[in-house]
N, CA, C and O atoms as a Maestro MAE file, in Angstrom:
{
 s_m_m2io_version
 :::
 2.0.0
}

f_m_ct {
 s_m_title
 :::
 protein
 m_atom[312] {
  # First column is atom index #
  i_m_mmod_type
  r_m_x_coord
  r_m_y_coord
  r_m_z_coord
  i_m_residue_number
  s_m_chain_name
  s_m_pdb_residue_name
  s_m_pdb_atom_name
  i_m_atomic_number
  :::
  1 25 32.005 59.477 13.856 1 A "MET " " N  " 7
  2 3 32.690 58.367 13.218 1 A "MET " " CA " 6
  3 2 32.938 57.279 14.265 1 A "MET " " C  " 6
  4 15 33.422 57.559 15.362 1 A "MET " " O  " 8
  5 25 32.606 56.055 13.920 2 A "SER " " N  " 7
  6 3 32.818 54.950 14.852 2 A "SER " " CA " 6
  7 2 34.252 54.453 14.745 2 A "SER " " C  " 6
  8 15 34.935 54.695 13.750 2 A "SER " " O  " 8
  9 25 34.694 53.759 15.778 3 A "LYS " " N  " 7
  10 3 36.021 53.171 15.773 3 A "LYS " " CA " 6
  11 2 35.853 51.659 15.702 3 A "LYS " " C  " 6
  12 15 35.497 51.025 16.695 3 A "LYS " " O  " 8
  13 25 36.107 51.080 14.536 4 A "LEU " " N  " 7
  14 3 35.984 49.645 14.359 4 A "LEU " " CA " 6
  15 2 37.159 48.940 15.023 4 A "LEU " " C  " 6
  16 15 38.218 49.538 15.213 4 A "LEU " " O  " 8
  17 25 36.974 47.671 15.375 5 A "LYS " " N  " 7
  18 3 38.038 46.913 16.030 5 A "LYS " " CA " 6
  19 2 39.161 46.549 15.074 5 A "LYS " " C  " 6
  20 15 40.290 46.328 15.510 5 A "LYS " " O  " 8
  21 25 38.874 46.481 13.775 6 A "LEU " " N  " 7
  22 3 39.909 46.195 12.790 6 A "LEU " " CA " 6
  23 2 40.398 47.489 12.186 6 A "LEU " " C  " 6
  24 15 39.655 48.465 12.081 6 A "LEU " " O  " 8
  25 25 41.663 47.485 11.788 7 A "SER " " N  " 7
  26 3 42.221 48.632 11.088 7 A "SER " " CA " 6
  27 2 42.557 48.178 9.669 7 A "SER " " C  " 6
  28 15 42.046 47.156 9.211 7 A "SER " " O  " 8
  29 25 43.394 48.911 8.985 8 A "ALA " " N  " 7
  30 3 43.760 48.545 7.621 8 A "ALA " " CA " 6
  31 2 44.285 47.107 7.593 8 A "ALA " " C  " 6
  32 15 44.968 46.663 8.517 8 A "ALA " " O  " 8
  33 25 43.959 46.401 6.535 9 A "LEU " " N  " 7
  34 3 44.327 44.992 6.428 9 A "LEU " " CA " 6
  35 2 45.757 44.842 5.919 9 A "LEU " " C  " 6
  36 15 46.185 45.549 5.007 9 A "LEU " " O  " 8
  37 25 46.485 43.908 6.525 10 A "GLU " " N  " 7
  38 3 47.851 43.629 6.104 10 A "GLU " " CA " 6
  39 2 47.844 42.702 4.904 10 A "GLU " " C  " 6
  40 15 46.946 41.874 4.749 10 A "GLU " " O  " 8
  41 25 48.853 42.850 4.056 11 A "ASP " " N  " 7
  42 3 49.010 41.955 2.923 11 A "ASP " " CA " 6
  43 2 50.018 40.893 3.338 11 A "ASP " " C  " 6
  44 15 51.211 41.171 3.459 11 A "ASP " " O  " 8
  45 25 49.531 39.672 3.556 12 A "ASP " " N  " 7
  46 3 50.365 38.587 4.047 12 A "ASP " " CA " 6
  47 2 50.134 37.362 3.178 12 A "ASP " " C  " 6
  48 15 49.073 37.216 2.571 12 A "ASP " " O  " 8
  49 25 51.130 36.481 3.118 13 A "LYS " " N  " 7
  50 3 50.983 35.256 2.330 13 A "LYS " " CA " 6
  51 2 49.936 34.360 2.986 13 A "LYS " " C  " 6
  52 15 50.104 33.949 4.135 13 A "LYS " " O  " 8
  53 25 48.871 34.057 2.273 14 A "PRO " " N  " 7
  54 3 47.773 33.290 2.876 14 A "PRO " " CA " 6
  55 2 47.965 31.782 2.802 14 A "PRO " " C  " 6
  56 15 48.743 31.274 1.995 14 A "PRO " " O  " 8
  57 25 47.243 31.087 3.656 15 A "VAL " " N  " 7
  58 3 47.086 29.639 3.614 15 A "VAL " " CA " 6
  59 2 45.626 29.425 3.249 15 A "VAL " " C  " 6
  60 15 44.738 29.934 3.934 15 A "VAL " " O  " 8
  61 25 45.366 28.688 2.190 16 A "LYS " " N  " 7
  62 3 44.004 28.537 1.697 16 A "LYS " " CA " 6
  63 2 43.199 27.573 2.563 16 A "LYS " " C  " 6
  64 15 43.649 26.472 2.881 16 A "LYS " " O  " 8
  65 25 41.984 28.018 2.941 17 A "MET " " N  " 7
  66 3 41.037 27.197 3.682 17 A "MET " " CA " 6
  67 2 39.665 27.404 3.045 17 A "MET " " C  " 6
  68 15 39.384 28.461 2.481 17 A "MET " " O  " 8
  69 25 38.835 26.403 3.141 18 A "THR " " N  " 7
  70 3 37.462 26.525 2.662 18 A "THR " " CA " 6
  71 2 36.540 26.346 3.851 18 A "THR " " C  " 6
  72 15 36.642 25.358 4.578 18 A "THR " " O  " 8
  73 25 35.629 27.306 4.055 19 A "ILE " " N  " 7
  74 3 34.690 27.234 5.166 19 A "ILE " " CA " 6
  75 2 33.293 27.559 4.669 19 A "ILE " " C  " 6
  76 15 33.124 28.168 3.613 19 A "ILE " " O  " 8
  77 25 32.308 27.152 5.429 20 A "GLU " " N  " 7
  78 3 30.923 27.512 5.149 20 A "GLU " " CA " 6
  79 2 30.444 28.401 6.281 20 A "GLU " " C  " 6
  80 15 30.676 28.114 7.456 20 A "GLU " " O  " 8
  81 25 29.773 29.481 5.914 21 A "LEU " " N  " 7
  82 3 29.248 30.424 6.898 21 A "LEU " " CA " 6
  83 2 27.740 30.501 6.783 21 A "LEU " " C  " 6
  84 15 27.187 30.354 5.693 21 A "LEU " " O  " 8
  85 25 27.079 30.731 7.896 22 A "PRO " " N  " 7
  86 3 25.650 31.027 7.803 22 A "PRO " " CA " 6
  87 2 25.453 32.319 7.002 22 A "PRO " " C  " 6
  88 15 26.296 33.216 7.031 22 A "PRO " " O  " 8
  89 25 24.331 32.396 6.292 23 A "ALA " " N  " 7
  90 3 24.059 33.575 5.458 23 A "ALA " " CA " 6
  91 2 24.093 34.865 6.268 23 A "ALA " " C  " 6
  92 15 24.575 35.889 5.784 23 A "ALA " " O  " 8
  93 25 23.586 34.823 7.496 24 A "ALA " " N  " 7
  94 3 23.570 36.027 8.334 24 A "ALA " " CA " 6
  95 2 24.986 36.506 8.649 24 A "ALA " " C  " 6
  96 15 25.239 37.711 8.677 24 A "ALA " " O  " 8
  97 25 25.902 35.581 8.882 25 A "VAL " " N  " 7
  98 3 27.298 35.958 9.158 25 A "VAL " " CA " 6
  99 2 27.913 36.573 7.909 25 A "VAL " " C  " 6
  100 15 28.649 37.556 7.998 25 A "VAL " " O  " 8
  101 25 27.617 36.004 6.750 26 A "HIS " " N  " 7
  102 3 28.143 36.564 5.502 26 A "HIS " " CA " 6
  103 2 27.614 37.978 5.267 26 A "HIS " " C  " 6
  104 15 28.367 38.860 4.852 26 A "HIS " " O  " 8
  105 25 26.333 38.198 5.527 27 A "ARG " " N  " 7
  106 3 25.769 39.543 5.373 27 A "ARG " " CA " 6
  107 2 26.450 40.522 6.325 27 A "ARG " " C  " 6
  108 15 26.740 41.659 5.953 27 A "ARG " " O  " 8
  109 25 26.704 40.073 7.557 28 A "ASP " " N  " 7
  110 3 27.388 40.941 8.518 28 A "ASP " " CA " 6
  111 2 28.817 41.233 8.079 28 A "ASP " " C  " 6
  112 15 29.301 42.352 8.252 28 A "ASP " " O  " 8
  113 25 29.499 40.237 7.514 29 A "LEU " " N  " 7
  114 3 30.858 40.472 6.999 29 A "LEU " " CA " 6
  115 2 30.830 41.488 5.859 29 A "LEU " " C  " 6
  116 15 31.707 42.348 5.771 29 A "LEU " " O  " 8
  117 25 29.834 41.390 4.996 30 A "GLN " " N  " 7
  118 3 29.717 42.361 3.905 30 A "GLN " " CA " 6
  119 2 29.494 43.773 4.456 30 A "GLN " " C  " 6
  120 15 30.104 44.733 3.984 30 A "GLN " " O  " 8
  121 25 28.630 43.889 5.442 31 A "ALA " " N  " 7
  122 3 28.365 45.203 6.043 31 A "ALA " " CA " 6
  123 2 29.608 45.735 6.750 31 A "ALA " " C  " 6
  124 15 29.908 46.926 6.670 31 A "ALA " " O  " 8
  125 25 30.330 44.853 7.441 32 A "TYR " " N  " 7
  126 3 31.546 45.278 8.134 32 A "TYR " " CA " 6
  127 2 32.596 45.732 7.114 32 A "TYR " " C  " 6
  128 15 33.270 46.740 7.323 32 A "TYR " " O  " 8
  129 25 32.733 44.987 6.014 33 A "ALA " " N  " 7
  130 3 33.700 45.357 4.974 33 A "ALA " " CA " 6
  131 2 33.374 46.734 4.412 33 A "ALA " " C  " 6
  132 15 34.273 47.536 4.162 33 A "ALA " " O  " 8
  133 25 32.104 47.004 4.217 34 A "GLU " " N  " 7
  134 3 31.698 48.316 3.706 34 A "GLU " " CA " 6
  135 2 32.030 49.418 4.718 34 A "GLU " " C  " 6
  136 15 32.553 50.468 4.347 34 A "GLU " " O  " 8
  137 25 31.727 49.176 5.987 35 A "ALA " " N  " 7
  138 3 32.037 50.165 7.031 35 A "ALA " " CA " 6
  139 2 33.543 50.389 7.142 35 A "ALA " " C  " 6
  140 15 33.996 51.524 7.286 35 A "ALA " " O  " 8
  141 25 34.312 49.311 7.075 36 A "LEU " " N  " 7
  142 3 35.769 49.425 7.164 36 A "LEU " " CA " 6
  143 2 36.320 50.169 5.949 36 A "LEU " " C  " 6
  144 15 37.254 50.962 6.074 36 A "LEU " " O  " 8
  145 25 35.748 49.918 4.788 37 A "SER " " N  " 7
  146 3 36.173 50.643 3.580 37 A "SER " " CA " 6
  147 2 36.008 52.143 3.759 37 A "SER " " C  " 6
  148 15 36.893 52.922 3.404 37 A "SER " " O  " 8
  149 25 34.869 52.540 4.310 38 A "HIS " " N  " 7
  150 3 34.616 53.973 4.530 38 A "HIS " " CA " 6
  151 2 35.554 54.549 5.586 38 A "HIS " " C  " 6
  152 15 36.066 55.658 5.433 38 A "HIS " " O  " 8
  153 25 35.776 53.786 6.659 39 A "GLU " " N  " 7
  154 3 36.588 54.304 7.760 39 A "GLU " " CA " 6
  155 2 38.066 54.399 7.415 39 A "GLU " " C  " 6
  156 15 38.747 55.314 7.877 39 A "GLU " " O  " 8
  157 25 38.576 53.465 6.609 40 A "THR " " N  " 7
  158 3 40.007 53.430 6.301 40 A "THR " " CA " 6
  159 2 40.335 53.976 4.915 40 A "THR " " C  " 6
  160 15 41.501 54.019 4.523 40 A "THR " " O  " 8
  161 25 39.311 54.393 4.175 41 A "ASN " " N  " 7
  162 3 39.501 54.874 2.801 41 A "ASN " " CA " 6
  163 2 40.152 53.834 1.899 41 A "ASN " " C  " 6
  164 15 40.881 54.184 0.971 41 A "ASN " " O  " 8
  165 25 39.891 52.554 2.167 42 A "GLN " " N  " 7
  166 3 40.325 51.462 1.292 42 A "GLN " " CA " 6
  167 2 39.091 51.018 0.525 42 A "GLN " " C  " 6
  168 15 38.070 50.697 1.132 42 A "GLN " " O  " 8
  169 25 39.168 50.995 -0.781 43 A "SER " " N  " 7
  170 3 37.974 50.626 -1.540 43 A "SER " " CA " 6
  171 2 37.960 49.128 -1.829 43 A "SER " " C  " 6
  172 15 39.006 48.498 -1.983 43 A "SER " " O  " 8
  173 25 36.770 48.585 -1.898 44 A "GLY " " N  " 7
  174 3 36.585 47.209 -2.329 44 A "GLY " " CA " 6
  175 2 37.151 46.140 -1.420 44 A "GLY " " C  " 6
  176 15 37.702 45.157 -1.915 44 A "GLY " " O  " 8
  177 25 37.039 46.291 -0.113 45 A "ILE " " N  " 7
  178 3 37.509 45.249 0.800 45 A "ILE " " CA " 6
  179 2 36.594 44.037 0.672 45 A "ILE " " C  " 6
  180 15 35.376 44.155 0.808 45 A "ILE " " O  " 8
  181 25 37.172 42.890 0.415 46 A "GLU " " N  " 7
  182 3 36.402 41.662 0.292 46 A "GLU " " CA " 6
  183 2 36.076 41.130 1.683 46 A "GLU " " C  " 6
  184 15 36.949 41.100 2.550 46 A "GLU " " O  " 8
  185 25 34.832 40.709 1.911 47 A "PRO " " N  " 7
  186 3 34.456 40.175 3.225 47 A "PRO " " CA " 6
  187 2 35.362 39.033 3.691 47 A "PRO " " C  " 6
  188 15 35.670 38.945 4.880 47 A "PRO " " O  " 8
  189 25 35.790 38.168 2.788 48 A "ALA " " N  " 7
  190 3 36.650 37.038 3.168 48 A "ALA " " CA " 6
  191 2 37.973 37.512 3.766 48 A "ALA " " C  " 6
  192 15 38.564 36.817 4.592 48 A "ALA " " O  " 8
  193 25 38.440 38.690 3.354 49 A "LYS " " N  " 7
  194 3 39.707 39.228 3.885 49 A "LYS " " CA " 6
  195 2 39.587 39.667 5.339 49 A "LYS " " C  " 6
  196 15 40.597 39.872 6.012 49 A "LYS " " O  " 8
  197 25 38.358 39.811 5.827 50 A "LEU " " N  " 7
  198 3 38.147 40.207 7.222 50 A "LEU " " CA " 6
  199 2 38.314 39.039 8.190 50 A "LEU " " C  " 6
  200 15 38.658 39.239 9.355 50 A "LEU " " O  " 8
  201 25 38.074 37.840 7.716 51 A "ILE " " N  " 7
  202 3 38.053 36.678 8.608 51 A "ILE " " CA " 6
  203 2 39.389 36.460 9.321 51 A "ILE " " C  " 6
  204 15 39.382 36.298 10.542 51 A "ILE " " O  " 8
  205 25 40.543 36.446 8.629 52 A "PRO " " N  " 7
  206 3 41.807 36.226 9.355 52 A "PRO " " CA " 6
  207 2 42.087 37.247 10.459 52 A "PRO " " C  " 6
  208 15 42.408 36.841 11.576 52 A "PRO " " O  " 8
  209 25 41.979 38.568 10.196 53 A "PRO " " N  " 7
  210 3 42.262 39.491 11.299 53 A "PRO " " CA " 6
  211 2 41.229 39.408 12.423 53 A "PRO " " C  " 6
  212 15 41.559 39.637 13.587 53 A "PRO " " O  " 8
  213 25 39.979 39.082 12.078 54 A "MET " " N  " 7
  214 3 38.965 38.922 13.126 54 A "MET " " CA " 6
  215 2 39.288 37.726 14.012 54 A "MET " " C  " 6
  216 15 39.197 37.811 15.237 54 A "MET " " O  " 8
  217 25 39.663 36.616 13.394 55 A "LEU " " N  " 7
  218 3 40.037 35.434 14.182 55 A "LEU " " CA " 6
  219 2 41.284 35.701 15.022 55 A "LEU " " C  " 6
  220 15 41.354 35.303 16.185 55 A "LEU " " O  " 8
  221 25 42.262 36.374 14.430 56 A "ALA " " N  " 7
  222 3 43.491 36.689 15.169 56 A "ALA " " CA " 6
  223 2 43.188 37.559 16.378 56 A "ALA " " C  " 6
  224 15 43.711 37.319 17.466 56 A "ALA " " O  " 8
  225 25 42.345 38.568 16.193 57 A "ARG " " N  " 7
  226 3 41.986 39.453 17.309 57 A "ARG " " CA " 6
  227 2 41.207 38.692 18.376 57 A "ARG " " C  " 6
  228 15 41.438 38.868 19.572 57 A "ARG " " O  " 8
  229 25 40.286 37.850 17.932 58 A "PHE " " N  " 7
  230 3 39.509 37.051 18.864 58 A "PHE " " CA " 6
  231 2 40.437 36.178 19.721 58 A "PHE " " C  " 6
  232 15 40.305 36.150 20.945 58 A "PHE " " O  " 8
  233 25 41.369 35.471 19.084 59 A "MET " " N  " 7
  234 3 42.274 34.593 19.833 59 A "MET " " CA " 6
  235 2 43.225 35.387 20.720 59 A "MET " " C  " 6
  236 15 43.559 34.947 21.820 59 A "MET " " O  " 8
  237 25 43.661 36.549 20.252 60 A "ALA " " N  " 7
  238 3 44.579 37.375 21.043 60 A "ALA " " CA " 6
  239 2 43.915 37.923 22.297 60 A "ALA " " C  " 6
  240 15 44.596 38.196 23.286 60 A "ALA " " O  " 8
  241 25 42.601 38.088 22.272 61 A "THR " " N  " 7
  242 3 41.909 38.654 23.430 61 A "THR " " CA " 6
  243 2 41.199 37.604 24.278 61 A "THR " " C  " 6
  244 15 40.522 37.945 25.248 61 A "THR " " O  " 8
  245 25 41.349 36.334 23.922 62 A "ASP " " N  " 7
  246 3 40.732 35.244 24.683 62 A "ASP " " CA " 6
  247 2 41.716 34.789 25.764 62 A "ASP " " C  " 6
  248 15 42.680 34.080 25.476 62 A "ASP " " O  " 8
  249 25 41.466 35.200 27.001 63 A "ARG " " N  " 7
  250 3 42.393 34.904 28.100 63 A "ARG " " CA " 6
  251 2 42.579 33.410 28.326 63 A "ARG " " C  " 6
  252 15 43.696 32.956 28.573 63 A "ARG " " O  " 8
  253 25 41.506 32.649 28.247 64 A "ALA " " N  " 7
  254 3 41.604 31.207 28.462 64 A "ALA " " CA " 6
  255 2 42.475 30.561 27.386 64 A "ALA " " C  " 6
  256 15 43.260 29.662 27.685 64 A "ALA " " O  " 8
  257 25 42.343 31.009 26.146 65 A "PHE " " N  " 7
  258 3 43.160 30.474 25.067 65 A "PHE " " CA " 6
  259 2 44.631 30.807 25.284 65 A "PHE " " C  " 6
  260 15 45.495 29.943 25.129 65 A "PHE " " O  " 8
  261 25 44.919 32.059 25.644 66 A "ARG " " N  " 7
  262 3 46.319 32.450 25.893 66 A "ARG " " CA " 6
  263 2 46.914 31.633 27.028 66 A "ARG " " C  " 6
  264 15 48.063 31.197 26.947 66 A "ARG " " O  " 8
  265 25 46.135 31.424 28.089 67 A "LYS " " N  " 7
  266 3 46.616 30.649 29.222 67 A "LYS " " CA " 6
  267 2 46.898 29.207 28.802 67 A "LYS " " C  " 6
  268 15 47.919 28.636 29.183 67 A "LYS " " O  " 8
  269 25 46.003 28.626 28.024 68 A "THR " " N  " 7
  270 3 46.190 27.262 27.539 68 A "THR " " CA " 6
  271 2 47.433 27.164 26.666 68 A "THR " " C  " 6
  272 15 48.194 26.204 26.778 68 A "THR " " O  " 8
  273 25 47.645 28.140 25.807 69 A "ARG " " N  " 7
  274 3 48.836 28.141 24.952 69 A "ARG " " CA " 6
  275 2 50.112 28.254 25.767 69 A "ARG " " C  " 6
  276 15 51.090 27.558 25.495 69 A "ARG " " O  " 8
  277 25 50.108 29.131 26.771 70 A "ARG " " N  " 7
  278 3 51.295 29.269 27.628 70 A "ARG " " CA " 6
  279 2 51.579 27.966 28.351 70 A "ARG " " C  " 6
  280 15 52.727 27.531 28.438 70 A "ARG " " O  " 8
  281 25 50.527 27.346 28.870 71 A "THR " " N  " 7
  282 3 50.691 26.102 29.616 71 A "THR " " CA " 6
  283 2 51.227 24.998 28.710 71 A "THR " " C  " 6
  284 15 52.154 24.283 29.092 71 A "THR " " O  " 8
  285 25 50.659 24.850 27.517 72 A "SER " " N  " 7
  286 3 51.123 23.789 26.622 72 A "SER " " CA " 6
  287 2 52.528 24.085 26.104 72 A "SER " " C  " 6
  288 15 53.304 23.155 25.885 72 A "SER " " O  " 8
  289 25 52.876 25.357 25.903 73 A "SER " " N  " 7
  290 3 54.233 25.721 25.460 73 A "SER " " CA " 6
  291 2 55.250 25.418 26.545 73 A "SER " " C  " 6
  292 15 56.332 24.913 26.247 73 A "SER " " O  " 8
  293 25 54.929 25.712 27.792 74 A "SER " " N  " 7
  294 3 55.874 25.448 28.868 74 A "SER " " CA " 6
  295 2 56.029 23.952 29.129 74 A "SER " " C  " 6
  296 15 57.097 23.513 29.555 74 A "SER " " O  " 8
  297 25 55.001 23.174 28.886 75 A "GLN " " N  " 7
  298 3 55.105 21.729 29.056 75 A "GLN " " CA " 6
  299 2 55.961 21.106 27.981 75 A "GLN " " C  " 6
  300 15 56.645 20.118 28.246 75 A "GLN " " O  " 8
  301 25 55.949 21.652 26.764 76 A "LYS " " N  " 7
  302 3 56.766 21.136 25.664 76 A "LYS " " CA " 6
  303 2 58.234 21.425 25.899 76 A "LYS " " C  " 6
  304 15 59.083 20.624 25.508 76 A "LYS " " O  " 8
  305 25 58.560 22.549 26.527 77 A "THR " " N  " 7
  306 3 59.967 22.924 26.749 77 A "THR " " CA " 6
  307 2 60.539 22.283 28.001 77 A "THR " " C  " 6
  308 15 61.751 22.317 28.217 77 A "THR " " O  " 8
  309 25 59.683 21.701 28.828 78 A "SER " " N  " 7
  310 3 60.167 21.090 30.084 78 A "SER " " CA " 6
  311 2 60.718 19.709 29.860 78 A "SER " " C  " 6
  312 15 61.163 19.061 30.807 78 A "SER " " O  " 8
  :::
 }
 m_bond[311] {
  # First column is bond index #
  i_m_from
  i_m_to
  i_m_order
  :::
  1 1 2 1
  2 2 3 1
  3 3 4 2
  4 3 5 1
  5 5 6 1
  6 6 7 1
  7 7 8 2
  8 7 9 1
  9 9 10 1
  10 10 11 1
  11 11 12 2
  12 11 13 1
  13 13 14 1
  14 14 15 1
  15 15 16 2
  16 15 17 1
  17 17 18 1
  18 18 19 1
  19 19 20 2
  20 19 21 1
  21 21 22 1
  22 22 23 1
  23 23 24 2
  24 23 25 1
  25 25 26 1
  26 26 27 1
  27 27 28 2
  28 27 29 1
  29 29 30 1
  30 30 31 1
  31 31 32 2
  32 31 33 1
  33 33 34 1
  34 34 35 1
  35 35 36 2
  36 35 37 1
  37 37 38 1
  38 38 39 1
  39 39 40 2
  40 39 41 1
  41 41 42 1
  42 42 43 1
  43 43 44 2
  44 43 45 1
  45 45 46 1
  46 46 47 1
  47 47 48 2
  48 47 49 1
  49 49 50 1
  50 50 51 1
  51 51 52 2
  52 51 53 1
  53 53 54 1
  54 54 55 1
  55 55 56 2
  56 55 57 1
  57 57 58 1
  58 58 59 1
  59 59 60 2
  60 59 61 1
  61 61 62 1
  62 62 63 1
  63 63 64 2
  64 63 65 1
  65 65 66 1
  66 66 67 1
  67 67 68 2
  68 67 69 1
  69 69 70 1
  70 70 71 1
  71 71 72 2
  72 71 73 1
  73 73 74 1
  74 74 75 1
  75 75 76 2
  76 75 77 1
  77 77 78 1
  78 78 79 1
  79 79 80 2
  80 79 81 1
  81 81 82 1
  82 82 83 1
  83 83 84 2
  84 83 85 1
  85 85 86 1
  86 86 87 1
  87 87 88 2
  88 87 89 1
  89 89 90 1
  90 90 91 1
  91 91 92 2
  92 91 93 1
  93 93 94 1
  94 94 95 1
  95 95 96 2
  96 95 97 1
  97 97 98 1
  98 98 99 1
  99 99 100 2
  100 99 101 1
  101 101 102 1
  102 102 103 1
  103 103 104 2
  104 103 105 1
  105 105 106 1
  106 106 107 1
  107 107 108 2
  108 107 109 1
  109 109 110 1
  110 110 111 1
  111 111 112 2
  112 111 113 1
  113 113 114 1
  114 114 115 1
  115 115 116 2
  116 115 117 1
  117 117 118 1
  118 118 119 1
  119 119 120 2
  120 119 121 1
  121 121 122 1
  122 122 123 1
  123 123 124 2
  124 123 125 1
  125 125 126 1
  126 126 127 1
  127 127 128 2
  128 127 129 1
  129 129 130 1
  130 130 131 1
  131 131 132 2
  132 131 133 1
  133 133 134 1
  134 134 135 1
  135 135 136 2
  136 135 137 1
  137 137 138 1
  138 138 139 1
  139 139 140 2
  140 139 141 1
  141 141 142 1
  142 142 143 1
  143 143 144 2
  144 143 145 1
  145 145 146 1
  146 146 147 1
  147 147 148 2
  148 147 149 1
  149 149 150 1
  150 150 151 1
  151 151 152 2
  152 151 153 1
  153 153 154 1
  154 154 155 1
  155 155 156 2
  156 155 157 1
  157 157 158 1
  158 158 159 1
  159 159 160 2
  160 159 161 1
  161 161 162 1
  162 162 163 1
  163 163 164 2
  164 163 165 1
  165 165 166 1
  166 166 167 1
  167 167 168 2
  168 167 169 1
  169 169 170 1
  170 170 171 1
  171 171 172 2
  172 171 173 1
  173 173 174 1
  174 174 175 1
  175 175 176 2
  176 175 177 1
  177 177 178 1
  178 178 179 1
  179 179 180 2
  180 179 181 1
  181 181 182 1
  182 182 183 1
  183 183 184 2
  184 183 185 1
  185 185 186 1
  186 186 187 1
  187 187 188 2
  188 187 189 1
  189 189 190 1
  190 190 191 1
  191 191 192 2
  192 191 193 1
  193 193 194 1
  194 194 195 1
  195 195 196 2
  196 195 197 1
  197 197 198 1
  198 198 199 1
  199 199 200 2
  200 199 201 1
  201 201 202 1
  202 202 203 1
  203 203 204 2
  204 203 205 1
  205 205 206 1
  206 206 207 1
  207 207 208 2
  208 207 209 1
  209 209 210 1
  210 210 211 1
  211 211 212 2
  212 211 213 1
  213 213 214 1
  214 214 215 1
  215 215 216 2
  216 215 217 1
  217 217 218 1
  218 218 219 1
  219 219 220 2
  220 219 221 1
  221 221 222 1
  222 222 223 1
  223 223 224 2
  224 223 225 1
  225 225 226 1
  226 226 227 1
  227 227 228 2
  228 227 229 1
  229 229 230 1
  230 230 231 1
  231 231 232 2
  232 231 233 1
  233 233 234 1
  234 234 235 1
  235 235 236 2
  236 235 237 1
  237 237 238 1
  238 238 239 1
  239 239 240 2
  240 239 241 1
  241 241 242 1
  242 242 243 1
  243 243 244 2
  244 243 245 1
  245 245 246 1
  246 246 247 1
  247 247 248 2
  248 247 249 1
  249 249 250 1
  250 250 251 1
  251 251 252 2
  252 251 253 1
  253 253 254 1
  254 254 255 1
  255 255 256 2
  256 255 257 1
  257 257 258 1
  258 258 259 1
  259 259 260 2
  260 259 261 1
  261 261 262 1
  262 262 263 1
  263 263 264 2
  264 263 265 1
  265 265 266 1
  266 266 267 1
  267 267 268 2
  268 267 269 1
  269 269 270 1
  270 270 271 1
  271 271 272 2
  272 271 273 1
  273 273 274 1
  274 274 275 1
  275 275 276 2
  276 275 277 1
  277 277 278 1
  278 278 279 1
  279 279 280 2
  280 279 281 1
  281 281 282 1
  282 282 283 1
  283 283 284 2
  284 283 285 1
  285 285 286 1
  286 286 287 1
  287 287 288 2
  288 287 289 1
  289 289 290 1
  290 290 291 1
  291 291 292 2
  292 291 293 1
  293 293 294 1
  294 294 295 1
  295 295 296 2
  296 295 297 1
  297 297 298 1
  298 298 299 1
  299 299 300 2
  300 299 301 1
  301 301 302 1
  302 302 303 1
  303 303 304 2
  304 303 305 1
  305 305 306 1
  306 306 307 1
  307 307 308 2
  308 307 309 1
  309 309 310 1
  310 310 311 1
  311 311 312 2
  :::
 }
}
């Protein structure tokens, strides 16, 4: 059994956005949703529901982004 980077999806109040994805990215999201469904025993995960946690994880692990956020936050409080 593989260990996916995402775990069970949280139910949170969404902010609606409209985006366009390349077809290949959409196919990969569908495949990831299917794999996550099997791994977490959650049925019918919609590919669009994967985008927020994927983006959150990406930003949380981007050191340059975190550093930039810390720097801009400290400049606002100074």
